[in-house]
C-alpha positions in Angstrom: 155.7 277.4 197.8 156.3 273.7 198.3 156.1 270.2 196.9 153.0 268.3 195.8 152.3 264.8 194.5 150.9 264.3 191.0 147.5 262.7 190.9 147.5 262.3 187.1 150.1 260.6 184.9 152.7 262.8 183.2 152.1 265.8 185.4 155.4 267.3 186.4 157.2 270.6 186.9 156.2 273.8 188.7 152.7 275.0 188.8 150.8 278.0 190.1 147.6 276.6 191.6 144.2 277.8 190.3 142.0 276.2 192.9 142.5 274.4 196.3 140.2 272.1 198.1 140.2 270.1 201.3 140.0 266.4 200.5 139.9 264.6 203.8 137.7 266.8 206.1 134.2 265.6 206.9 132.6 269.0 206.5 129.0 267.6 207.0 130.0 266.2 210.4 131.8 269.3 211.5 129.0 271.6 210.3 126.6 269.4 212.4 128.8 269.6 215.5 129.6 273.3 215.3 126.4 274.7 213.6 128.7 276.7 211.3 129.3 276.2 207.6 132.8 275.0 206.7 134.8 276.6 203.9 134.5 275.0 200.4 137.0 275.1 197.6 139.0 278.3 197.2 139.6 279.8 193.8 143.0 281.4 193.5 143.3 282.3 189.9 141.7 281.9 186.5 143.9 279.0 185.4 146.1 276.4 186.9 145.7 272.9 188.4 143.5 272.0 191.2 145.3 271.2 194.5 143.7 268.8 197.0 145.0 269.3 200.6 144.7 266.7 203.4 146.2 265.6 206.7 147.9 262.5 205.4 150.7 261.8 202.8 149.1 260.1 199.8 151.2 257.0 199.1 148.8 254.4 197.8 147.6 254.1 194.2 144.0 253.5 195.1 143.8 256.8 197.1 145.7 258.7 194.4 143.2 257.4 191.7 140.2 258.4 193.8 141.6 262.0 194.4 142.4 262.3 190.7 138.7 262.5 190.0 138.6 266.0 191.5 142.2 267.3 191.6 145.5 267.3 189.7 147.9 267.6 192.7 147.9 266.8 196.4 149.7 268.4 199.4 149.3 268.8 203.1 149.3 272.5 203.6 147.9 274.5 200.7 144.3 274.8 201.8 145.3 276.0 205.3 147.5 278.7 203.8 144.8 279.8 201.4 142.2 279.8 204.1 144.2 282.0 206.5 145.1 284.4 203.8 141.5 284.7 202.6 140.2 285.3 206.2 142.9 288.0 206.7 142.0 289.7 203.5 145.4 289.0 202.0 146.2 287.9 198.4 147.8 284.5 198.1 149.5 282.5 195.4 150.3 278.8 195.8 153.2 277.5 193.8 153.9 273.7 193.8 156.6 271.6 192.3 155.7 268.0 191.6 157.9 265.8 193.7 156.3 262.4 193.3 153.4 260.5 191.8 151.4 260.3 195.0 151.0 256.5 194.8 152.9 253.4 195.8 156.5 254.4 196.5 155.7 258.1 196.9 157.5 258.4 200.3 160.7 257.2 198.8 160.3 259.4 195.8 159.6 262.5 197.9 162.7 262.0 200.1 164.9 261.6 197.0 163.5 264.6 195.2 162.8 267.2 197.9 166.2 268.9 197.8 166.1 269.3 194.0 162.5 270.5 194.3 163.6 273.3 196.7 166.3 274.4 194.3 163.8 274.5 191.4 161.3 276.4 193.4 164.0 279.0 194.3 164.8 279.4 190.6 161.1 279.8 189.9 160.8 282.5 192.6 163.8 284.4 191.2 162.4 284.4 187.7 158.7 285.1 188.5 158.9 287.2 191.7 161.9 289.3 190.8 
């Protein structure tokens, strides 16, 4: 559970992720260096938005618009969590609450909304996880 930036206008609220992908990893380069294939997108459920995970906080409109071609939301940890769970043979659900619009001003928006997001995620967990 955590926060995510919206890559598409009007996307808000809490979402269970359907698919997660790594957006800023040069898989071709790493495969060439290691000689091993890298993991691709991970399907988590039959429905739900696509989450793009990367190592940097997306806070520029141009980067957001580029990512919006392949995903709905963006975060910095979802893909790692899903990868570890899959390799361990454990089920995983990713739940994200939209904290910002992943564009210009996102850092300020995230800081202002993170406490409220945590409360909303706790409410979601009480309702959906018992």
